[in-house]
N, CA and C of each residue as an Amber inpcrd file, in Angstrom:
protein
   651
   0.6070000   0.6600000  86.4970000  -0.5220000  -0.2900000  86.3420000
  -0.3490000  -1.5310000  87.2340000  -1.3610000  -1.8920000  87.9830000
  -1.1450000  -3.0540000  88.8330000  -1.1450000  -4.3210000  87.9190000
  -0.2570000  -5.2540000  88.4500000  -0.2610000  -6.5910000  87.7520000
  -1.5120000  -7.3770000  88.1390000  -1.9770000  -8.1950000  87.1490000
  -3.1190000  -9.0410000  87.4800000  -2.8020000 -10.1180000  88.5190000
  -3.7640000 -10.5420000  89.2420000  -3.5660000 -11.6700000  90.1990000
  -3.1390000 -12.8310000  89.4310000  -1.9570000 -13.4210000  89.7160000
  -1.4830000 -14.6290000  88.8510000  -2.3340000 -15.7920000  89.0880000
  -2.9390000 -15.9390000  90.3110000  -3.7700000 -17.1110000  90.5000000
  -5.0400000 -17.0810000  89.7150000  -5.6690000 -15.9280000  89.7910000
  -6.8800000 -15.7030000  88.9520000  -6.6010000 -15.8380000  87.4370000
  -5.4610000 -15.3050000  87.0310000  -5.1130000 -15.3580000  85.5980000
  -4.8650000 -16.8310000  85.1610000  -4.2560000 -17.6660000  86.0030000
  -3.9830000 -18.9850000  85.6130000  -5.2820000 -19.8630000  85.6280000
  -6.0690000 -19.5700000  86.6880000  -7.4270000 -20.2480000  86.7380000
  -8.2350000 -19.9710000  85.5100000  -8.2280000 -18.6880000  85.0960000
  -9.0110000 -18.3130000  83.8560000  -8.4680000 -19.0050000  82.6540000
  -7.1940000 -19.1040000  82.4800000  -6.5520000 -19.8000000  81.3210000
  -6.9140000 -21.2970000  81.3570000  -6.8990000 -21.9140000  82.5300000
  -7.2790000 -23.3060000  82.6250000  -8.6600000 -23.5450000  82.1870000
  -9.5610000 -22.7120000  82.6520000 -11.0250000 -22.8470000  82.2470000
 -11.2700000 -22.5400000  80.8160000 -10.6150000 -21.5410000  80.3630000
 -10.7600000 -21.0990000  78.9430000 -10.3060000 -22.1990000  77.9640000
  -9.2400000 -22.8770000  78.3110000  -8.6740000 -23.9100000  77.4350000
  -9.2260000 -25.2580000  77.6630000 -10.1340000 -25.4150000  78.6840000
 -10.6700000 -26.6610000  78.9490000  -9.6870000 -27.6890000  79.5710000
  -8.6740000 -27.1480000  80.2640000  -7.7080000 -27.9980000  80.9020000
  -8.1740000 -28.3900000  82.3210000  -7.3640000 -29.1520000  83.0510000
  -7.6180000 -29.4900000  84.4070000  -6.4190000 -29.3210000  85.2860000
  -6.6360000 -29.1310000  86.6070000  -5.4990000 -28.8130000  87.4750000
  -4.5000000 -30.0180000  87.4910000  -5.0270000 -31.2060000  87.6260000
  -4.1630000 -32.4040000  87.8620000  -3.2770000 -32.6370000  86.5760000
  -3.7560000 -32.5380000  85.4120000  -2.9580000 -32.7380000  84.2370000
  -1.8050000 -31.7250000  84.1040000  -2.2040000 -30.4880000  84.3810000
  -1.1870000 -29.4810000  84.2790000  -0.0880000 -29.6210000  85.4000000
  -0.5110000 -30.0450000  86.5660000   0.3550000 -30.2420000  87.6560000
   1.4030000 -31.2610000  87.2610000   0.8630000 -32.4060000  86.7430000
   1.8240000 -33.4650000  86.2380000   2.7480000 -32.9790000  85.1710000
   2.2420000 -32.1290000  84.3330000   3.0900000 -31.6210000  83.1610000
   4.2940000 -30.8550000  83.7100000   4.1830000 -30.1550000  84.8000000
   5.3100000 -29.3720000  85.4020000   6.0250000 -30.2550000  86.4090000
   5.7050000 -31.5510000  86.5900000   6.4440000 -32.4420000  87.3860000
   6.0220000 -32.4120000  88.8640000   4.8480000 -31.9310000  89.1480000
   4.3240000 -31.8260000  90.4850000   3.2550000 -32.8180000  90.7780000
   2.8700000 -32.9470000  92.0860000   1.7780000 -33.8350000  92.4000000
   0.4890000 -33.3180000  91.8620000  -0.5340000 -34.2420000  91.6110000
  -1.7820000 -33.8200000  90.8880000  -2.5700000 -32.6730000  91.5450000
  -2.4120000 -32.5280000  92.8510000  -3.1590000 -31.4410000  93.5990000
  -2.4040000 -30.1120000  93.6430000  -1.1610000 -29.9930000  93.0430000
  -0.3190000 -28.9040000  93.2720000  -0.9760000 -27.5930000  92.7870000
  -1.4580000 -27.5250000  91.5350000  -1.9750000 -26.2950000  91.0500000
  -3.3150000 -25.8470000  91.6270000  -4.1140000 -26.9280000  91.9800000
  -5.3800000 -26.6250000  92.6790000  -5.1130000 -25.9550000  94.0260000
  -4.1190000 -26.4820000  94.7230000  -3.8000000 -25.8450000  96.0950000
  -3.2410000 -24.4900000  95.9110000  -2.4090000 -24.2410000  94.8540000
  -1.8520000 -22.9310000  94.5600000  -2.9920000 -21.9620000  94.3010000
  -3.9580000 -22.2980000  93.4650000  -4.9700000 -21.3810000  93.0250000
  -6.0350000 -21.1710000  94.1120000  -6.4260000 -22.3160000  94.6890000
  -7.6180000 -22.1960000  95.6880000  -7.1760000 -21.8680000  97.1070000
  -5.9690000 -22.3490000  97.5440000  -5.5810000 -22.2380000  98.8880000
  -4.3580000 -21.3390000  99.1470000  -3.7260000 -20.8970000  98.0260000
  -2.5550000 -19.9830000  98.1500000  -1.3190000 -20.6630000  98.5880000
  -1.1830000 -22.0150000  98.3530000  -0.0320000 -22.7780000  98.7160000
   0.5250000 -23.4540000  97.4750000   1.7000000 -23.1490000  97.0300000
   2.6390000 -22.2370000  97.5570000   2.2410000 -20.7330000  97.3330000
   2.9590000 -19.7820000  97.9310000   2.5500000 -18.3530000  97.7200000
   2.8080000 -17.8810000  96.2550000   3.7540000 -18.4920000  95.6240000
   4.0610000 -18.0860000  94.2160000   4.5850000 -19.3080000  93.5190000
   4.4120000 -19.3230000  92.1940000   4.9870000 -20.4340000  91.3660000
   6.5280000 -20.3040000  91.2860000   7.0370000 -21.4520000  91.2870000
   8.4850000 -21.4940000  91.0970000   8.8170000 -20.9680000  89.6500000
   9.9600000 -20.4060000  89.4290000  10.3050000 -19.8220000  88.1770000
  10.2120000 -20.7700000  87.0650000  10.7640000 -22.0550000  87.2710000
  10.7200000 -23.0240000  86.1380000   9.2540000 -23.4150000  85.8670000
   8.4560000 -23.5560000  86.8680000   7.0620000 -23.9210000  86.6850000
   6.2970000 -22.8180000  85.8770000   6.6050000 -21.6040000  86.2020000
   5.9460000 -20.4680000  85.6110000   6.3640000 -20.3800000  84.1020000
   7.6510000 -20.7170000  83.8110000   8.0850000 -20.6480000  82.4310000
   7.3570000 -21.7330000  81.5930000   7.2570000 -22.9450000  82.1320000
   6.5610000 -23.9360000  81.3060000   5.1320000 -23.6290000  81.1190000
   4.4240000 -23.1390000  82.1450000   2.9690000 -22.8140000  81.9940000
   2.7950000 -21.6420000  81.0110000   3.6730000 -20.6070000  81.0950000
   3.5040000 -19.4860000  80.2290000   3.7510000 -19.9860000  78.8060000
   4.7120000 -20.7450000  78.5850000   5.0160000 -21.3070000  77.2390000
   3.8210000 -22.2120000  76.7340000   3.2220000 -22.9730000  77.6170000
   2.1820000 -23.8680000  77.2380000   0.9550000 -23.0800000  76.8400000
   0.6400000 -22.0520000  77.5950000  -0.5830000 -21.1910000  77.2340000
  -0.2650000 -20.0830000  76.3560000   1.0480000 -19.8820000  76.0320000
   1.4490000 -18.8120000  75.0720000   1.0530000 -17.4350000  75.5590000
   1.4770000 -17.2640000  76.9010000   1.2230000 -15.9160000  77.4300000
   2.4690000 -15.3710000  78.0370000   2.4980000 -14.1010000  78.3660000
   3.7050000 -13.5450000  79.0240000   3.8620000 -14.0200000  80.4510000
   5.0340000 -14.2510000  80.8640000   5.2690000 -14.7620000  82.2960000
   4.7880000 -13.8250000  83.3260000   4.6640000 -12.4800000  83.0000000
   4.2640000 -11.5040000  83.8990000   2.7800000 -11.7730000  84.2980000
   1.9810000 -12.3480000  83.4060000   0.6420000 -12.6990000  83.7260000
   0.5310000 -13.7050000  84.7950000   1.5580000 -14.5280000  84.9160000
   1.5570000 -15.6070000  85.9570000   2.4440000 -15.2910000  87.1540000
   2.8510000 -14.0360000  87.2100000   3.5320000 -13.6250000  88.5000000
   4.9930000 -13.2530000  88.3030000   5.5340000 -13.2490000  87.1640000
   6.9730000 -12.8220000  86.9480000   7.0840000 -11.2680000  87.2470000
   8.1360000 -10.7740000  87.7570000   8.2890000  -9.4070000  87.9550000
   8.1450000  -8.5970000  86.6840000   7.4700000  -7.4840000  86.7400000
   7.1620000  -6.7030000  85.5600000   8.4050000  -6.1120000  84.8860000
   9.4900000  -5.9540000  85.6660000  10.6240000  -5.3860000  85.0540000
  11.5890000  -6.4550000  84.4760000  11.2340000  -7.7440000  84.5830000
  12.0710000  -8.7420000  84.0410000  11.9420000  -8.7730000  82.4870000
  13.0290000  -8.8080000  81.7540000  13.0020000  -8.8590000  80.2090000
  12.1860000 -10.1010000  79.8150000  11.3220000  -9.8760000  78.8290000
  10.5080000 -10.9680000  78.3650000  11.3700000 -11.9650000  77.5940000
  11.1450000 -13.2860000  77.8720000  11.8870000 -14.3530000  77.1110000
  11.2210000 -14.5310000  75.8120000  12.0280000 -14.7400000  74.7800000
  11.3450000 -15.0190000  73.4390000  10.7980000 -16.4700000  73.5240000
   9.7420000 -16.5820000  72.7830000   9.1090000 -17.9620000  72.6740000
   9.9640000 -18.7250000  71.6280000  10.6140000 -19.8330000  72.1300000
  11.4470000 -20.5730000  71.2200000  10.8900000 -21.8960000  70.7690000
   9.7020000 -22.2140000  71.1160000   9.0870000 -23.4190000  70.7310000
   7.7030000 -23.5960000  71.2930000   7.2340000 -24.7920000  71.1670000
   5.8510000 -25.0660000  71.6190000   5.8440000 -26.2520000  72.5420000
   4.7500000 -26.5850000  73.1050000   4.5500000 -27.8450000  73.9260000
   3.7110000 -28.7170000  73.1750000   4.0790000 -29.9280000  73.0430000
   3.2590000 -30.9730000  72.3380000   2.2210000 -31.4050000  73.3730000
   0.9720000 -31.3280000  72.9820000  -0.1540000 -31.7090000  73.8570000
  -0.6350000 -33.1240000  73.4960000  -0.4060000 -34.0360000  74.4090000
  -0.7950000 -35.4610000  74.2850000  -1.9620000 -35.7460000  75.1560000
  -3.0190000 -36.3290000  74.5900000  -4.2720000 -36.6020000  75.2680000
  -4.1380000 -37.6950000  76.3220000  -4.7170000 -37.4820000  77.4250000
  -4.9470000 -38.5350000  78.4180000  -6.2390000 -39.1280000  78.1940000
  -6.3070000 -40.5020000  78.1020000  -7.5710000 -41.2000000  77.8330000
  -8.1700000 -41.8450000  79.1050000  -9.4120000 -41.9390000  79.1520000
 -10.1510000 -42.4690000  80.3290000 -10.2170000 -44.0130000  80.2550000
  -9.1260000 -44.6800000  79.9060000  -9.0020000 -46.1400000  79.9210000
  -7.8160000 -46.5690000  80.6500000  -7.7920000 -47.7040000  81.2390000
  -6.7140000 -48.2330000  81.9890000  -6.2420000 -49.4750000  81.2180000
  -4.9060000 -49.5910000  81.1750000  -4.2280000 -50.8220000  80.6340000
  -3.9150000 -51.6880000  81.8320000  -4.5240000 -52.9130000  81.8350000
  -4.3620000 -53.7160000  83.0290000  -3.0180000 -54.3390000  83.1470000
  -2.4200000 -54.2280000  84.3820000  -1.2810000 -54.9750000  84.7080000
  -1.7030000 -55.9200000  85.8800000  -2.7540000 -56.6200000  85.5710000
  -3.3900000 -57.5100000  86.6140000  -4.3260000 -58.4390000  85.9280000
  -5.5530000 -58.5500000  86.4630000  -6.4790000 -59.5400000  85.8590000
  -7.1070000 -59.2190000  84.5490000  -6.8820000 -58.0030000  84.0340000
  -7.4060000 -57.6660000  82.6810000  -8.5080000 -56.5700000  82.8450000
  -8.4390000 -55.5250000  82.0690000  -9.3130000 -54.4340000  82.1240000
 -10.1750000 -54.4550000  80.8170000 -11.5080000 -54.2730000  81.0320000
 -12.3820000 -54.0880000  79.9140000 -12.6660000 -52.6500000  79.6730000
 -12.0410000 -52.1100000  78.6160000 -12.0970000 -50.6210000  78.4020000
 -13.4920000 -50.1640000  78.0470000 -13.8410000 -48.9510000  78.4770000
 -15.0290000 -48.3030000  78.0350000 -14.7830000 -47.3930000  76.9120000
 -15.5460000 -46.3880000  76.7370000 -15.3520000 -45.3050000  75.7490000
 -14.0440000 -44.6180000  76.0270000 -13.2170000 -44.4390000  75.0030000
 -11.9240000 -43.9190000  75.0490000 -12.0630000 -42.3230000  74.9210000
 -12.6110000 -41.6920000  75.9800000 -12.7620000 -40.3020000  75.9030000
 -11.5340000 -39.5960000  76.5470000 -11.2860000 -38.3720000  76.0770000
 -10.1830000 -37.6170000  76.6130000 -10.4990000 -37.0510000  78.0140000
  -9.6030000 -37.1220000  78.8870000  -9.7870000 -36.4820000  80.2660000
  -8.7560000 -35.4080000  80.5190000  -8.1210000 -34.8550000  79.5030000
  -7.0960000 -33.9190000  79.7490000  -5.9250000 -34.0650000  78.8490000
  -4.8560000 -33.3100000  79.0880000  -3.6540000 -33.4430000  78.3350000
  -2.4330000 -33.3880000  79.1750000  -1.4000000 -33.9470000  78.7260000
  -0.0350000 -33.6980000  79.3660000   0.8660000 -33.1420000  78.2750000
   1.6640000 -32.1500000  78.6730000   2.5350000 -31.5080000  77.7020000
   3.9180000 -32.0640000  77.7500000   4.4900000 -32.2340000  76.5500000
   5.9220000 -32.7380000  76.3980000   6.6280000 -31.7560000  75.4770000
   8.0140000 -31.7700000  75.7030000   8.8300000 -30.9280000  74.9500000
   8.9770000 -31.6490000  73.5030000   8.5830000 -30.9460000  72.3680000
   8.6820000 -31.5930000  71.1060000  10.0570000 -32.0720000  70.7700000
  11.0620000 -31.3470000  71.1760000  12.4290000 -31.7770000  70.8880000
  12.7070000 -33.0840000  71.5720000  12.2830000 -33.3030000  72.8040000
  12.5240000 -34.5050000  73.4990000  11.7540000 -35.6510000  72.8300000
  10.4640000 -35.4300000  72.3130000   9.7160000 -36.4470000  71.6380000
  10.5090000 -36.8540000  70.3180000  11.0450000 -35.8420000  69.6680000
  11.7790000 -36.2160000  68.4130000  12.9910000 -37.0920000  68.7310000
  13.6520000 -36.8250000  69.8310000  14.7870000 -37.6820000  70.2220000
  14.3200000 -39.1240000  70.5220000  13.0920000 -39.2570000  70.9570000
  12.6040000 -40.5890000  71.2050000  12.0590000 -41.2870000  69.9260000
  12.0510000 -40.5490000  68.8110000  11.6140000 -41.0790000  67.5230000
  10.1320000 -41.3660000  67.4130000   9.3000000 -40.4560000  68.1180000
   7.8880000 -40.6250000  68.1230000   7.2050000 -39.4190000  67.5380000
   5.9780000 -39.6160000  66.9870000   5.1730000 -38.5750000  66.4330000
   4.0850000 -38.2050000  67.4370000   4.0590000 -36.9540000  67.8710000
   3.0490000 -36.5790000  68.9770000   1.6530000 -36.8090000  68.5550000
   1.2900000 -36.9130000  67.2960000  -0.0260000 -37.1650000  66.8480000
  -0.4560000 -38.5520000  67.1000000   0.6080000 -39.4340000  67.3150000
   0.3200000 -40.9050000  67.4570000   0.5120000 -41.3440000  68.9300000
   0.4460000 -40.4210000  69.8460000   0.6870000 -40.7150000  71.2560000
  -0.5130000 -40.5720000  72.0660000  -0.6730000 -41.3880000  73.0550000
  -1.7360000 -41.2820000  74.0700000  -1.1620000 -41.5670000  75.4930000
  -1.7500000 -41.0150000  76.4400000  -1.3660000 -41.3510000  77.8450000
  -2.5760000 -42.0120000  78.5260000  -2.3060000 -43.1940000  79.1320000
  -3.3070000 -43.9810000  79.8230000  -2.6850000 -44.4660000  81.1180000
  -3.5490000 -44.9090000  82.0190000  -3.0820000 -45.3260000  83.3330000
  -2.9150000 -46.8320000  83.4040000  -2.0840000 -47.2830000  84.3400000
  -1.8550000 -48.6930000  84.6120000  -2.7230000 -49.1330000  85.7370000
  -3.3280000 -50.2740000  85.5760000  -4.2220000 -50.8190000  86.5890000
  -3.6960000 -52.2090000  86.9540000  -3.2360000 -52.3360000  88.2410000
  -2.7680000 -53.6020000  88.7180000  -1.3190000 -53.7010000  88.9710000
  -0.8420000 -54.8410000  89.4230000   0.4940000 -54.9950000  89.8840000
   1.3550000 -56.0050000  89.1740000   0.8170000 -56.5490000  88.0120000
   1.5680000 -57.6410000  87.3040000   2.8510000 -57.1500000  86.6630000
   3.0630000 -55.8470000  86.4680000   4.2680000 -55.3650000  85.8590000
   5.2000000 -54.7060000  86.9690000   4.9500000 -54.8840000  88.1780000
   5.8300000 -54.4480000  89.2140000   7.1420000 -55.2530000  89.1620000
   8.3020000 -54.6690000  89.2940000   8.5810000 -53.3150000  89.6880000
   8.7320000 -52.2860000  88.5290000   8.5480000 -52.7070000  87.3240000
   8.7790000 -51.8170000  86.2250000   7.6180000 -50.7430000  86.1370000
   6.3890000 -51.1800000  86.2900000   5.2670000 -50.3150000  86.3000000
   4.3850000 -50.5940000  87.5080000   4.0250000 -49.5000000  88.2350000
   3.1380000 -49.6390000  89.3740000   1.7190000 -49.3010000  89.1100000
   0.8200000 -49.8220000  89.8660000  -0.5890000 -49.4650000  89.7940000
  -0.6930000 -47.9310000  89.9140000  -1.4870000 -47.3400000  88.8950000
  -1.6750000 -45.9270000  88.8880000  -0.6600000 -45.1520000  88.0690000
   0.4540000 -45.7560000  87.6690000   1.4150000 -45.0780000  86.7940000
   0.6590000 -44.6380000  85.4850000   1.1770000 -43.5490000  84.9510000
   0.6910000 -43.1270000  83.6210000   1.7850000 -43.4120000  82.5970000
   1.3400000 -44.0780000  81.5010000   2.2470000 -44.4770000  80.4930000
   1.9410000 -43.8140000  79.1300000   3.1130000 -43.4680000  78.4580000
   2.9870000 -42.8150000  77.0860000   3.0080000 -43.9610000  76.0920000
   2.0080000 -44.0810000  75.2910000   1.8530000 -45.1870000  74.3310000
   2.0660000 -44.6550000  72.9110000   2.9710000 -45.2260000  72.1670000
   3.2310000 -44.8730000  70.7870000   2.3990000 -45.8510000  69.8880000
   1.2100000 -45.2820000  69.3360000   0.3520000 -46.1760000  68.5990000
   0.9260000 -46.4060000  67.1970000   1.8930000 -45.6880000  66.7750000
   2.5770000 -45.9090000  65.4750000   3.4540000 -47.0860000  65.5830000
   3.9210000 -47.5630000  66.7840000   4.7780000 -48.6770000  66.9280000
   3.9900000 -49.9010000  67.2530000   3.3310000 -50.5410000  66.2340000
   2.4460000 -51.5890000  66.4680000   2.9240000 -52.8640000  65.8710000
   2.0010000 -53.6750000  65.2870000   2.3370000 -55.0110000  64.8300000
   3.4780000 -55.1200000  63.8660000   3.5540000 -54.1530000  62.8830000
   4.6070000 -54.2320000  61.9250000   6.0040000 -54.0900000  62.3950000
   6.1580000 -53.3900000  63.5630000   7.4350000 -53.1470000  64.1820000
   7.6690000 -53.9580000  65.4720000   6.7900000 -54.8950000  65.7290000
   6.7920000 -55.6150000  67.0650000   8.0740000 -56.2130000  67.3150000
   8.6370000 -55.9750000  68.5390000   9.9210000 -56.4870000  68.9730000
   9.8530000 -56.6250000  70.4760000  10.8950000 -56.9730000  71.1170000
  10.9790000 -57.1110000  72.5370000  10.6800000 -55.8630000  73.1960000
   9.8660000 -55.7680000  74.1260000   9.5170000 -54.4920000  74.9080000
   8.2030000 -54.5670000  75.5750000   7.7820000 -53.5050000  76.1420000
   6.5090000 -53.3990000  76.8350000   5.4360000 -52.7700000  75.9090000
   4.3240000 -53.4700000  75.7310000   3.2650000 -53.0110000  74.8420000
   1.8840000 -53.0110000  75.5140000   1.0180000 -52.1900000  74.9290000
  -0.4230000 -52.3160000  75.3380000  -1.0400000 -53.1700000  74.2670000
  -1.7750000 -54.1550000  74.8010000  -2.3570000 -55.2240000  73.8600000
  -3.8440000 -55.3370000  74.1430000  -4.6280000 -55.5590000  73.1190000
  -6.0240000 -55.8770000  73.3120000  -6.2780000 -57.2880000  72.8320000
  -6.8220000 -58.0510000  73.7580000  -7.2410000 -59.4450000  73.4460000
  -8.7300000 -59.5130000  73.6190000  -9.4630000 -59.6780000  72.5070000
 -10.9250000 -59.6810000  72.5400000 -11.2870000 -58.2520000  73.1140000
 -12.0450000 -58.1750000  74.2690000 -12.3880000 -56.9010000  74.7980000
 -11.5360000 -56.4850000  76.0060000 -10.4810000 -57.1010000  76.1440000
  -9.5940000 -56.8760000  77.3080000  -8.2660000 -56.1860000  77.0010000
  -7.9480000 -55.2010000  77.7840000  -6.7840000 -54.3340000  77.5220000
  -5.7300000 -54.7270000  78.5080000  -4.4820000 -54.9130000  78.0090000
  -3.3420000 -55.3940000  78.9000000  -2.1990000 -54.4510000  78.6430000
  -1.3200000 -54.3700000  79.5600000   0.0100000 -53.7630000  79.3970000
   0.9830000 -54.8770000  79.9110000   1.7960000 -55.3850000  78.9340000
   2.5980000 -56.5420000  79.2440000   3.9660000 -56.4760000  78.5000000
   4.8590000 -57.3050000  78.9390000   6.1380000 -57.4030000  78.2010000
   6.0500000 -58.4240000  77.1460000   6.4960000 -58.0970000  75.9420000
   6.5550000 -58.9940000  74.7660000   7.9290000 -59.4640000  74.5450000
   8.0500000 -60.7680000  74.3770000   9.3730000 -61.4000000  74.0030000
   9.2280000 -62.1290000  72.7000000   9.9020000 -61.7580000  71.6940000
   9.7310000 -62.3390000  70.4080000  10.3740000 -63.7540000  70.3070000
   9.7940000 -64.6440000  69.6200000  10.3660000 -65.9190000  69.3600000
  11.4040000 -65.7650000  68.1690000  12.6780000 -66.0100000  68.3630000
  13.6440000 -65.6450000  67.2870000  13.4700000 -66.5880000  66.0270000
  12.7080000 -67.6650000  66.1500000  12.5780000 -68.6710000  64.9580000
  11.2800000 -68.3120000  64.1610000  10.4950000 -67.4000000  64.5960000
   9.2650000 -67.0290000  63.8390000   8.6350000 -65.7650000  64.4120000
   7.4100000 -65.4920000  63.9780000   6.7220000 -64.2450000  64.4680000
   5.7980000 -64.4470000  65.6990000   5.7810000 -65.6780000  66.2000000
   5.0030000 -65.8440000  67.4410000   5.8750000 -65.2050000  68.5910000
   5.1630000 -64.8510000  69.6880000   5.7790000 -64.1740000  70.8000000
   5.2390000 -64.6380000  72.1130000   5.9940000 -64.3740000  73.1450000
   5.5560000 -64.7240000  74.5350000   5.1050000 -63.3800000  75.2550000
   4.0230000 -63.4830000  75.9850000   3.5690000 -62.4180000  76.8450000
   3.8950000 -62.6550000  78.2420000   4.6910000 -61.7510000  78.7990000
   5.1550000 -61.9010000  80.2300000   4.7270000 -60.8340000  81.0720000
   4.7850000 -61.0590000  82.4350000   4.5570000 -60.0520000  83.4060000
   5.9040000 -59.9210000  84.1920000   6.2900000 -58.7470000  84.5640000
   7.5730000 -58.5280000  85.2870000   7.4530000 -59.0330000  86.7200000
   6.2280000 -59.1250000  87.1420000   5.9470000 -59.6440000  88.4830000
   5.9320000 -61.1780000  88.4120000   6.8200000 -61.9300000  88.9930000
   6.8910000 -63.4000000  88.8010000   5.6480000 -64.1410000  89.3320000
   4.7860000 -63.4530000  90.1230000   3.5980000 -64.2370000  90.5930000
   2.6230000 -64.3910000  89.5360000   2.7990000 -63.8450000  88.3420000
   1.7320000 -63.9420000  87.3080000   2.2710000 -64.9060000  86.2530000
   1.3870000 -65.5320000  85.5410000   1.6930000 -66.6170000  84.5830000
   2.2850000 -65.9620000  83.2910000   2.9340000 -66.8400000  82.5040000
   3.5290000 -66.4870000  81.1800000   2.6130000 -67.1510000  80.1110000
   2.4180000 -66.4290000  79.0600000   1.7030000 -66.9750000  77.8730000
   2.6260000 -67.1690000  76.7610000   3.1310000 -68.3950000  76.5380000
   4.0230000 -68.6080000  75.4030000   3.3990000 -68.8000000  74.0560000
   4.2080000 -68.6660000  72.9970000   3.7960000 -69.0020000  71.6580000
   2.3920000 -68.3530000  71.2400000   2.2900000 -67.0500000  71.4890000
   0.9880000 -66.3930000  71.1750000   0.9850000 -66.0980000  69.6500000
  -0.2000000 -66.2340000  69.0810000  -0.4530000 -65.9270000  67.6790000
  -0.6710000 -64.4710000  67.4510000   0.1580000 -63.7790000  66.7460000
  -0.0690000 -62.2690000  66.5230000  -1.4110000 -61.9110000  65.9530000
  -2.0290000 -62.8990000  65.1610000  -3.3290000 -62.7000000  64.5260000
  -4.4640000 -62.5790000  65.5670000  -4.2190000 -63.1860000  66.7470000
  -5.3100000 -63.2220000  67.7360000  -5.1880000 -62.0680000  68.7090000
  -4.1430000 -61.2130000  68.5870000  -3.8930000 -60.1170000  69.5510000
  -3.7310000 -58.8130000  68.8340000  -4.4780000 -57.7660000  69.2530000
  -4.3530000 -56.4550000  68.7120000  -3.3390000 -55.6850000  69.4170000
  -2.2580000 -55.3460000  68.7800000  -1.1300000 -54.5280000  69.4330000
  -1.5460000 -53.0800000  69.2940000  -1.8060000 -52.4760000  70.3710000
  -2.2080000 -51.1010000  70.3810000  -1.0140000 -50.1280000  70.1930000
   0.0840000 -50.4480000  70.8960000   1.2230000 -49.5840000  70.7620000
   2.2800000 -49.9310000  71.8040000   3.4120000 -49.3540000  71.6300000
   4.5800000 -49.5880000  72.4660000   4.6230000 -48.4670000  73.5740000
   4.9480000 -48.9060000  74.7850000   5.0910000 -48.0440000  75.9430000
   6.5120000 -47.3650000  75.8430000   6.5950000 -46.0550000  75.8010000
   7.8560000 -45.3710000  75.6040000   8.2430000 -44.4800000  76.7700000
   7.3580000 -44.2610000  77.6990000   7.7130000 -43.4310000  78.8430000
   6.6660000 -43.7550000  79.9850000   7.0720000 -43.5400000  81.2320000
   6.2160000 -43.7350000  82.3500000   6.3460000 -42.5580000  83.2800000
   5.2690000 -42.1350000  83.8410000   5.3000000 -41.0520000  84.8390000
   4.6360000 -41.5210000  86.1190000   5.1300000 -41.2440000  87.3010000
   4.4980000 -41.6990000  88.5390000   4.5960000 -40.6450000  89.6470000
   3.7460000 -40.7170000  90.5260000   3.8260000 -39.8720000  91.7640000
   4.6960000 -40.4740000  92.7450000   5.6030000 -39.7100000  93.3200000
   6.5070000 -40.2140000  94.3020000   5.7980000 -40.3880000  95.5760000
   6.0820000 -41.4660000  96.3530000   5.4440000 -41.6580000  97.6670000
   5.9450000 -40.7250000  98.6820000
């Protein structure tokens, strides 16, 4: 029996599950156009073995469907992939972003065991983009950040957080005042101002940034 065309099979899985090429490309650590080029243009000629393993595990299909040799012993499924939603909002690292509707624009997959080691609950995670340069060199414009919404006001401590002030969304560094619950909002880029002695009651802490992904130049 002839094996199915792995490009057509992968394309059908992506459409069936409502996924998108860019999100899945990032999931396997590739540039956002990687899977679209593979499916539509035939470049690369075949998926790398490690990429095929992750995609097969993510879609819960046999690797042979995605191009593995038919005579290769099937690998047992040893776990799942945690699917974290990417939202169509930006957290400003610049002059301030006014968020629109927080609709999903795809997912990024993470190893559940890795998430457990970070002490986070996949159900409380979101991925959003960074807009601006005020957090350079820690965060660049266009970086995607993993935000733990469970790590909010009650656990606030020094670190990088997504904050909402009125209708404006920020990603900034928080430095706690050791003598009380007030805190300072800082930018890692020294060209931007510092806001000292901020009142926690005036700021909505969305969550702590626990991971960043970026495209290499």
